[in-house]
C-alpha positions as CSV (number, residue, x, y, z in Angstrom):
1,X,24.1,61.5,-5.4
2,X,24.7,58.0,-4.4
3,X,26.7,57.0,-1.2
4,X,27.3,53.0,-0.4
5,X,27.7,52.6,3.3
6,X,26.6,50.3,6.2
7,X,23.3,51.2,8.4
8,X,25.5,50.2,12.2
9,X,22.6,51.7,14.4
10,X,19.5,53.5,14.8
11,X,18.7,55.0,18.0
12,X,14.8,57.0,18.3
13,X,12.8,59.3,20.3
14,X,9.1,59.4,19.7
15,X,5.9,60.1,21.2
16,X,5.6,56.5,20.8
17,X,8.7,56.4,23.5
18,X,11.9,56.6,24.2
19,X,14.3,53.6,21.9
20,X,14.1,52.0,18.4
21,X,11.6,49.4,19.7
22,X,8.7,51.6,21.1
23,X,8.7,53.2,17.4
24,X,8.7,49.5,15.8
25,X,6.4,47.9,18.3
26,X,3.0,49.4,17.5
27,X,3.0,51.8,20.2
28,X,0.3,54.0,19.7
29,X,1.7,58.5,20.6
30,X,1.6,60.2,23.8
31,X,-0.4,62.9,23.1
32,X,-0.7,65.4,26.0
33,X,-2.6,69.2,25.1
34,X,0.1,71.7,24.4
35,X,-1.4,75.8,23.9
36,X,-0.4,78.0,21.3
37,X,0.8,81.7,21.1
38,X,-2.4,83.3,20.5
39,X,-4.2,83.6,24.3
40,X,-7.4,82.7,22.4
41,X,-6.2,79.8,20.6
42,X,-7.1,76.5,22.5
43,X,-5.2,73.7,23.7
44,X,-4.8,71.2,21.2
45,X,-3.2,67.5,21.7
46,X,0.4,67.2,20.1
47,X,2.4,64.0,19.6
48,X,4.9,64.4,22.5
49,X,7.7,62.9,23.9
50,X,6.7,62.0,28.1
51,X,9.5,63.7,29.3
52,X,8.4,62.5,33.0
53,X,9.9,58.8,31.9
54,X,13.1,57.8,34.3
55,X,15.3,57.3,31.3
56,X,15.8,61.2,31.4
57,X,17.0,61.8,34.3
58,X,20.7,60.6,33.1
59,X,20.3,63.6,30.9
60,X,18.6,66.4,32.7
61,X,21.1,65.5,36.0
62,X,24.8,65.6,33.4
63,X,26.4,69.2,34.2
64,X,26.2,70.2,30.5
65,X,22.7,69.7,29.9
66,X,21.1,71.3,33.1
67,X,19.9,74.0,31.1
68,X,19.3,72.2,27.6
69,X,15.8,72.4,25.7
70,X,14.0,69.2,25.0
71,X,15.2,69.1,21.5
72,X,18.9,68.5,23.0
73,X,17.6,66.2,24.9
74,X,15.8,64.2,22.6
75,X,18.9,64.6,19.7
76,X,21.4,63.5,22.3
77,X,19.3,60.4,23.2
78,X,19.0,59.2,19.7
79,X,22.3,59.5,19.2
80,X,23.4,57.8,21.8
81,X,21.3,54.7,21.2
82,X,22.5,55.1,17.8
83,X,26.2,54.7,18.7
84,X,25.9,52.3,21.1
85,X,23.9,50.1,18.4
86,X,26.7,50.6,16.2
87,X,29.2,49.8,18.7
88,X,31.7,52.3,17.7
89,X,34.8,52.4,19.1
90,X,35.8,54.7,22.0
91,X,38.7,56.2,19.6
92,X,36.6,56.9,16.5
93,X,35.9,60.1,14.6
94,X,31.8,60.5,14.3
95,X,30.4,63.3,11.9
96,X,27.2,64.1,13.1
97,X,25.0,65.7,10.2
98,X,21.5,66.9,11.6
99,X,18.4,68.5,10.1
100,X,16.5,70.8,12.3
101,X,12.9,71.1,12.0
102,X,10.5,74.5,13.5
103,X,7.2,75.4,12.7
104,X,7.9,78.8,12.3
105,X,10.6,78.2,10.2
106,X,9.0,75.7,8.0
107,X,6.3,77.9,7.4
108,X,8.0,81.1,7.7
109,X,5.7,83.3,5.3
110,X,2.4,81.5,6.0
111,X,3.3,82.5,9.9
112,X,4.4,85.8,9.3
113,X,1.5,87.1,7.1
114,X,-1.0,85.4,9.8
115,X,0.8,86.8,12.7
116,X,0.0,90.4,11.5
117,X,-3.2,89.9,9.9
118,X,-3.8,89.3,13.7
119,X,-2.7,92.0,14.9
120,X,-0.1,90.4,17.3
121,X,2.3,93.6,16.8
122,X,4.3,91.6,13.7
123,X,6.5,88.8,13.7
124,X,9.0,88.5,17.0
125,X,12.5,87.8,15.7
126,X,13.1,85.6,18.7
127,X,10.6,83.2,16.8
128,X,13.6,83.4,13.9
129,X,16.4,81.5,15.8
130,X,18.7,80.4,13.2
131,X,21.5,80.0,15.5
132,X,20.4,78.3,18.5
133,X,20.6,74.9,16.3
134,X,24.1,75.0,17.2
135,X,24.0,74.6,20.4
136,X,22.1,70.9,20.1
137,X,25.1,70.2,18.0
138,X,27.9,71.3,20.2
139,X,26.1,69.2,23.3
140,X,25.7,65.8,21.5
141,X,29.3,65.4,21.3
142,X,30.7,66.7,23.9
143,X,28.5,65.0,26.4
144,X,29.1,61.8,24.7
145,X,32.6,62.0,24.8
146,X,33.1,62.1,21.0
147,X,34.8,64.4,18.9
148,X,34.4,64.9,15.1
149,X,33.0,67.8,12.4
150,X,29.1,68.4,13.0
151,X,26.6,70.4,10.1
152,X,23.2,70.9,11.3
153,X,20.4,71.6,8.3
154,X,17.2,73.4,8.9
155,X,14.2,73.6,7.1
156,X,11.0,71.3,6.8
157,X,11.2,67.4,5.8
158,X,13.0,68.1,2.8
159,X,16.2,69.4,4.6
160,X,16.7,65.3,5.9
161,X,18.2,64.9,2.4
162,X,20.9,67.2,2.6
163,X,21.4,65.8,6.0
164,X,22.3,62.4,4.4
165,X,24.3,64.1,1.6
166,X,26.4,65.5,4.0
167,X,27.0,62.5,5.5
168,X,27.9,60.8,2.8
169,X,30.4,63.4,1.6
170,X,32.3,63.0,4.9
171,X,32.4,58.7,4.7
172,X,33.5,59.0,1.0
173,X,36.5,61.1,1.4
174,X,37.2,59.4,4.5
175,X,37.5,62.2,6.5
176,X,35.6,60.7,10.1
177,X,35.7,57.1,11.0
178,X,31.3,56.8,11.0
179,X,28.7,59.5,10.3
180,X,25.8,60.0,12.5
181,X,22.6,61.4,10.2
182,X,20.3,62.6,12.8
183,X,17.3,64.7,13.4
184,X,15.3,66.1,16.2
185,X,12.0,68.6,16.9
186,X,10.4,70.5,19.6
187,X,7.2,71.2,20.2
188,X,6.7,74.6,21.9
189,X,4.1,77.2,21.5
190,X,5.3,78.5,18.6
191,X,4.9,75.6,16.7
192,X,1.5,74.6,17.5
193,X,0.8,78.4,16.8
194,X,1.8,77.4,13.0
195,X,0.5,73.9,12.3
196,X,-3.2,76.1,13.9
197,X,-2.7,78.6,11.2
198,X,-1.9,76.2,9.0
199,X,-5.2,74.0,9.5
200,X,-3.3,70.8,10.3
201,X,-6.5,70.1,13.5
202,X,-8.9,70.3,10.7
203,X,-11.3,67.5,10.8
204,X,-10.3,66.6,7.0
205,X,-6.6,67.3,7.6
206,X,-5.4,64.4,10.0
207,X,-2.3,65.7,10.9
208,X,-0.7,67.1,14.0
209,X,2.6,68.2,15.4
210,X,4.7,65.6,16.9
211,X,8.2,65.9,18.6
212,X,11.6,63.7,19.3
213,X,14.2,62.5,17.6
214,X,16.1,59.9,15.3
215,X,19.4,58.8,14.1
216,X,21.7,56.6,12.1
217,X,24.9,55.8,13.0
218,X,26.9,55.0,9.5
219,X,30.2,53.1,8.6
220,X,31.8,52.1,5.7
221,X,31.7,48.7,6.1
222,X,29.4,46.0,7.9
223,X,27.2,43.1,7.5
224,X,25.4,42.4,4.3
225,X,22.1,42.8,5.3
226,X,22.8,46.5,6.6
227,X,25.1,47.4,3.6
228,X,23.7,48.9,0.5
229,X,23.5,52.4,-1.9
230,X,21.8,55.3,-0.4
231,X,21.0,57.3,-3.8
232,X,19.6,61.0,-3.0
233,X,17.4,63.7,-4.5
234,X,18.1,67.0,-2.8
235,X,15.1,68.5,-4.1
236,X,12.7,70.8,-6.4
237,X,10.7,73.0,-5.4
238,X,7.2,72.9,-5.1
239,X,6.8,76.0,-6.7
240,X,2.2,76.5,-7.6
241,X,-0.1,74.0,-5.5
242,X,-1.1,73.2,-9.0
243,X,2.4,72.2,-10.3
244,X,3.1,70.5,-7.6
245,X,2.5,66.5,-8.5
246,X,4.7,67.7,-11.2
247,X,7.5,68.2,-8.8
248,X,7.3,65.1,-6.9
249,X,6.8,62.7,-10.4
250,X,10.0,65.0,-11.5
251,X,11.9,63.7,-8.2
252,X,10.8,60.1,-8.2
253,X,11.9,59.5,-12.2
254,X,15.3,59.8,-10.9
255,X,14.8,56.9,-9.0
256,X,14.7,53.6,-10.4
257,X,11.2,52.9,-11.8
258,X,10.8,49.1,-10.3
259,X,11.7,50.8,-6.7
260,X,8.5,51.1,-4.6
261,X,7.1,54.1,-3.4
262,X,6.6,54.3,0.6
263,X,3.9,56.7,0.9
264,X,4.2,56.8,4.9
265,X,1.8,58.7,6.9
266,X,-0.7,61.3,5.0
267,X,1.4,64.3,4.3
268,X,1.0,68.2,5.6
269,X,-2.1,70.3,4.3
270,X,-0.7,72.1,0.8
271,X,1.4,71.3,-1.8
272,X,2.7,68.1,-0.3
273,X,-0.8,66.6,-0.2
274,X,-2.0,67.6,-3.5
275,X,1.1,66.0,-4.7
276,X,0.1,62.7,-2.1
277,X,-3.0,62.8,-4.0
278,X,-1.9,63.1,-7.6
279,X,1.2,61.0,-7.1
280,X,2.5,58.7,-10.2
281,X,1.3,54.9,-10.4
282,X,4.1,53.5,-9.8
283,X,4.2,50.2,-6.5
284,X,4.2,51.3,-3.7
285,X,5.1,49.9,-0.1
286,X,4.3,51.1,3.6
287,X,6.0,51.4,6.8
288,X,3.8,49.7,9.1
289,X,3.3,51.5,12.4
290,X,0.7,54.1,13.8
291,X,1.1,57.5,12.9
292,X,2.9,59.8,15.6
293,X,2.5,63.3,14.4
294,X,4.3,65.3,11.5
295,X,7.8,66.1,13.1
296,X,9.3,66.9,9.8
297,X,12.8,65.8,9.3
298,X,12.6,63.8,12.6
299,X,8.8,61.8,11.3
300,X,10.5,61.2,7.9
301,X,13.3,59.8,9.9
302,X,11.0,57.6,11.8
303,X,9.4,55.9,9.0
304,X,12.9,55.3,7.2
305,X,13.8,53.5,10.5
306,X,10.6,51.7,10.4
307,X,12.0,50.5,7.2
308,X,15.3,49.6,7.6
309,X,15.3,48.0,10.7
310,X,13.2,45.2,9.1
311,X,14.1,44.7,6.1
312,X,11.6,41.9,4.0
313,X,11.6,41.0,0.4
314,X,9.5,44.3,-0.1
315,X,11.7,47.2,1.3
316,X,15.1,45.9,0.3
317,X,14.9,48.5,-2.3
318,X,12.3,51.6,-1.8
319,X,11.9,55.4,-2.4
320,X,10.7,57.4,0.5
321,X,9.7,60.7,-0.3
322,X,10.2,64.0,2.1
323,X,7.1,65.7,1.9
324,X,8.5,69.4,2.8
325,X,5.6,70.6,3.9
326,X,6.7,74.4,2.8
327,X,9.6,74.8,0.6
328,X,9.9,71.6,-1.6
329,X,10.1,67.8,-2.6
330,X,13.2,65.5,-2.2
331,X,13.5,61.7,-1.4
332,X,15.9,59.1,-0.5
333,X,16.3,56.0,-1.6
334,X,17.9,52.5,-0.3
335,X,18.8,49.6,-2.0
336,X,20.3,46.8,0.2
337,X,24.3,44.9,-1.1
338,X,20.8,41.7,-1.3
339,X,19.0,43.7,-3.4
340,X,21.9,44.6,-5.8
341,X,23.3,41.1,-5.7
342,X,19.6,39.4,-6.8
343,X,18.7,41.8,-9.1
344,X,22.0,41.1,-10.9
345,X,21.5,37.1,-11.0
């Protein structure tokens, strides 16, 4: 699907710190040892948001957020920054389309089978909290004093594609004045456990879990340098490990072959890594910046933010694969208005 809109503002919370600037200036990730569910599991470093920073005080003391979890705080901060950068008027109706990731939900079968084999009394239903993702949505708009529809999309990084499709439809239908596409992730004990069981901390993996959020405020009109066409492939199942490269090739074939592919950070082991190793021979671009960790849709959003926040001749048009850690591969493509005009000369 393809939509035309303006990227009016971007907000970010990441292991590099609070704000889009920290994401862009090369700040390395804040690493912290976190425990896993298994009592015998070692505490391993994850890319974490420093909640000791003074910037969190205004949210922690807010009456509505006193009992909110870290994931909600990350989302509210990123959405607030995106809206402020976009200068959206107070009366604007804003839609909120959010992709959430969670290690347990993302790698459900592998995690469940591993837990059962380990004799941890099976998988606790509390580790599959599908309804918990509604609370951050309600808090985000309520705390910021905004009104509009909201939707949650739960999965691995590929869920971000669905969040973009939903946002594009809202804008295209004119049901809102603006839309914020966002993603949020929290590192907890369950996330650490599934990361250990998935082999992320193996010396050859070079992947570790991370947390944070990202938000993109979109409007129908805006400056030429931030206007363009956003093309989305909602995803194809990975299938078996051997068929993963073919799935990636099919997804990429739906985009203009002249658009370079942003390879981004090394994806997690499994089908995404297999596809990355045997990706089609196409021009590639890179989003400069240190690796901040695997935060599913949030980390895919960090890469996208780096590309969109600093347009260059190389990234006026690009494709970003959304490496699903378990389910599927999806992709988003961006072609700026500048590139469209240049291509038509």
